[in-house]
N, C-alpha and C positions, 0 to 999 in steps of 0.2 A: 645596636638592634641585634637580635639573637637571629641566627640565620633560619629561615622557614622549613619547616617541618617537611620532610622527604613524602611526597603523593602516597599514598598507600596501594594504588590501581594497580592489575597484573598490568604486569610488562610483556613485551610479545618474547616468546620462546620458553616462558613459563607452564606447569602443568595449567595452572590457574587461568591464562588467556588461551589456552588450546580448548579447556573445558568449554570456558564460557560461551566461545565463537561457534562449538559443533552445538552446545546445548542451544544456544538462540538461533542457527541457523535451523535447528529442529522446530524450536516455535512456529518460524516463519514458513515452513513447510506446511505445519498443521495448521496455521490459524489461515493463513494465504487460501492452501488450499480448502478449506471451508465455507471462508468467506466467499469466493467466488464460483464455488462449484455449482451451481443452477447456471451459469453463464455460459455454456455450450450445450445446456439444455433446452435455453429456452422456447425453442419453437415448440418442443415436443411439452412442454409445460403448457403452454398458450395451446396446444391443442387438445391436451388430457383434462382442462378445465374452462377450454371455450371462451380464453381471454385474448385481447389484442396484444399485439407486440409489447404496446407500452407498459399495458399492467404486467406481463409476465415478467418485465423486466425490473419490476419493483421487488422482485425477490433476492434482486442484489442492493436494488436501493434501500430494502428494509433494515437490511441488514447492515449496510456501509452509514446509512444515516441514525440508525441506532449507536452504532460503535460512537461515530461522530459526538454526537448527542452527550454521551457517556463519559468519555476520556476526561473531562475536568473531575466528574466523581470520581472514577476511578484511582487518579494521579494523587486525588487527597486523599483517598482510602488506603492505595498503597503506603503512602507518605509514615502515615500513622501504625499501620499492620505490619508493615515490609513487602518492597516490592518483589521478593522472590518466593514469598509465602503468599500474595494473591496472583502471581502468575500461574503460579502451581494449580490454584484450586479453580483459578477463572477458565483455566486452558480443559481441565478435567471437564467441569461443568460443561463447556460448548461441546467437547466431543457427545458427550449425550443428548443434548440438544438436537445435536448436528443428527444422530440417528434419529433420535423418536420423529423430526420432521417429515423424513420419508415415506412416516406411515399416516400423515395426516388426509384425511377424507375432502377436506374443503380447500380451494383457495384460499380464503380468509385463513383457516387453522396453520395452512403452511406460510403464508406470511405473517402469522402473529409468532412462530417458531423462529423462522428469520431475523424476526425486530430482536427477542429474546438472547439469540447466536449472537448479532451486533454487542447484545447487551456486555455478554459475557464476555467477546472477546475485546473488549476497551481495556479491559483489565489485563489484557497480552499487550493490543499492540501499542496502546495508549502508554504504557510505562517500560517498553522497552527500547525505546531509544534513549529514556532520561538511564533506566537501570546498565548500559553501557555505556553513558557516559560517566556515569558515579563508579562502576566497578573500573574499568581500565585507566592503565598512564596515560599521559598524554602522550610519549613517544609512540604508542602503538592505537591510540583513537582514531584516527582516520581510516586506517585497515581495518578495524572492528569494526566502524559504521559501516562500511565500502562493503563487506563481509556481510552484516547484516542486512541491508538491502538486496546486497546479491540472494540472501536467501527465501529475502520475501519473493523475487522473481522467481525460483524456483518451486517454493512454492503456487504461486500462483499458474505455472507450466505446469506441473506436477499433477495439482488437483483438474485442473480443466481435462487433460489428455486422460486421466482414466473415468472422469464422466462419461465424454466424448466417446473412450472406444468402449466401455461396457454399454450405454444408450443402445449400440446396433446389437447387442445379445440379449438386451431385456428392456423394461419399461424404466422411464428415468427414475423412478424411486429404484430400483436395484441399484442403478448408476450412480446415483449419488450415498446409497448405503455403502457402496464400495468406498467410495472416498473418503466414508466416515472412519472405515476401518483402517485405513491408510494411515488417517490422520489420529488414531488411538497410537499405533506403532509409532507415530515421530512424537506424539507428546509423550508417551511412556519414556523414552529414549531424553526428552528435555526434561522430566521431575528427577527423573537418575544422576543426568551427568551436570545440572546446572549447579555451579560451586556455591559455598558456604558466602554471604557477602562480605567484603574486604573492611564494611564500614559496622559489623556486628550485626544487629537488627535493622541494616538497611537505614540506620538514621531515624529511628520511628520517633513520634511524638510533634506539636504544632509546630508551625514553622511561622515565618513572620511574612507579612503580605508587601509583597514591594507598592507603589503609590500608582494612580492612576496614569501619572505623565509617563512615566517605565514605557507603558501601553502604547503611547500616542507618538512616540519617535517615529519617522515616517520609514526609517529603514527596519524597523520590527513589523510596522502594519503592513508594508509592500511584502518584506518574507513570507506573512501569515497566508496573504491573498495568494502567491505563488503558488502552493499545493493544491490550492481550490481549484484555481484555474489548470493547471495542467494536469491533475490526476480526474476531474470532470472532463477535460476533453479525450485523454486516455482510454478512460471508462468506455465512454459514448461509443468509441471507435469498435471498440470490442464487440460491444453490447448487438449493434447493428451491422456491423460486416456478418456474425453470424448469419442474420435473415437475409442479408445479399447473396452470400456463399450457398443458401439453399432454393434460392429461386433462381431462373432465368437471367443470363447465359449461363449460369455455374452449374444449378442443381447438384451442388457433391451430397453423397453421402455424410450422417452427421460424425460418422469417424474421421472419414479425411476433412470435415472443416475442422475437428479437433487437433488435428493434428498441425492446423493454423496458429495458434497457440505455441509449439516451439520458437515460436518468434520471441516469447519472453528468455530465450536463452542468449538472448543479442545484451539483454536488460542484465544480467546475470554476470556477463563481461564487461559491457561498459560501465555499469555503477562501480566495480572494482576500479576499475581503469581510470574513473574520472575524480576519486579525491586525488590522486596522485598528480594528475594533471591541473586539479584548481592548486597546490600549494607549489605546483613548477611556472606555472602559465598566471596563476590568480584565476579566482572564481569568476570576476565579470566574463572574463575571455572564455573561459572553460564551458559558463553557463549559453555565451550567446551562439560557440560552436552547437552546443546539444539542442537549442532552440532550431538553428537552421538546418539542423540534419534531421529533428521532427518533422519539420517544414518539408524538407524534399520529399520525405517518405510521404507526407500524405499527399504531396499531390502525384505520388507514383499510384496510389491507390483510386485515381479518376475511372483510367480507361479499362473497360469491360475484357480484361483480360488476365487471367488469372497471374503468369508470371512477373507484370510489374507489379499487382496487388502484393504480390506477398514478399516481392520485394522492396517495396515501399513500407509494409506493414512490420517487418525487420529494421528496417532505420528509423522509424518512427518508433519503437520502441527500445531500439541502441538510446534512441535520444533521450526521452522522455526520463528515462531510469538513470542515464548520466546527469540529467538537470536535477532527477530526485534527491541524488546521491550528494552533488554540491550544493544545493540549498539547506537540506536537513544538514548538513556540516558547517553551513555558515550561519543559522540562527544561534548556536552557544556563542558565537565570537560577538554576536550585536545584544545578547540578552541581558548580561549584566547581573542586575537584584533579580530580574526576572527568574533566572536560572531554570531548573526541570518544568517549572508553567509555559516556560516557551516553547518547548519541545512537546507538551503538552497541547496548545495551541497552533501549531504546528500540525499534529497528526487530526485535531479537531476539524480543523480546514482541509485538508487530503481528504478526509471520506467524507465532508457534507458536499464538497467536489462531486466527491465521486456519486453520492445519492442524487443533490440536486441536478447537476447537468448530466448525468447518467439518462436520470430520466426526461429532463427538459428537450434534449436532442431527438429523443424518440418522435416529437411535435416537426421536428426537421425533415427526419425520416418518411414519417407520413406525408408531409407536406408535397416534400420535392427529391425523395430518394437519398441514395448516394452522393450527388453533386451538393445538395443542402446540409446534411452531415459535415461532409470535409469543409463547407464553407463556415458553418460553425466552429466547427472544431480550429481551423487557421487560426479563426479570430481570437480564441482564446491563450493560442500562441503569440500572437500580435502584442496581446494584455500581457502576458507573462514578461515578453521583452520589456516593457515600458516599465515593470513593476524592478526590474533587475537594473536599469536607467536610474531608478532611484534609488537604491541600495546603494548603488556605486557612488552617486551623488550625496547618499547623504555620510558616506564612509563605515567603518567597523566600531564605531565607537560604541562599547558597552552602552544599555539600559540602564540609568542609575534611577 
């Protein structure tokens, strides 16, 4: 038997590895900044268009929902045309749409362009995990994936801080446009830095399709459910905490509320550390600890005092990103013949949760205020724990 061919991926310490990591960091900054740019602006958007909190939250859900729907198509197109080519083109187009959305005179027009933004970002976010997995040598894959997830959190916090800070100096339109300019700068850096694929044209062409049985394995189904539950609850917390903090007893100005999103930096740290912890202590244990941290943080947000609310949000965010980093790295181990399609399914579920639960939990906010929101999000954390038990019981056998 001839020895296996060496893996062609970028190894830690090489120029290609460094360029790829910085490029994907810039992609996360731009994509996630645009995707959630309206979140700190929801009260202002609601006032400008005279719509309810749940309706205003659709500016977030419309984009994430469209992204979730388009991921399958995006991964198929990227497989044929090349991942790098598709990511560059869709990112540039997304920046144009982001800037145009700030000029819409009607709420319906704003929603329509937010949908288009989500469809375009599927060509980046839906392809990025698979691209990192294919381009990086296994020796550096855990660190690269952790850094990519950390970049997502940086993009999320950066976009929210920009829009929240500028909103107090002008309208929500000026704030969102300022974010678009920042996203353009990050996109240019991404386009320039992304190295050529180690597989030539990203191994373009048709791929064999796995059988249905590969998708029906318990560990695959459970891992696909995890991001839906985690992301849905996480986004709901940030959506409706914005409303809570501008109302009594807090009554904080928009710029100060925007500072709350600095809690995302806890996710930047925890996601980078979670991969190493999973390698050392095992994924089930690391996931369990992450979920306990999330639940504890959620409980701290219940009192009507700012200090425990902020502390709770930091813990919740750290636990969420740690769990997401572990789960996203777990999927390739059970994917087998599903390959990149499994990562695509993970991303689809991730943003479907953001869209569906991010909006549905608004009903809890309208009916029962923050305690009802906390109870609904707590239920998603508990359901995630059940999924982890299923994956652990099923083992990490590849889906054949």
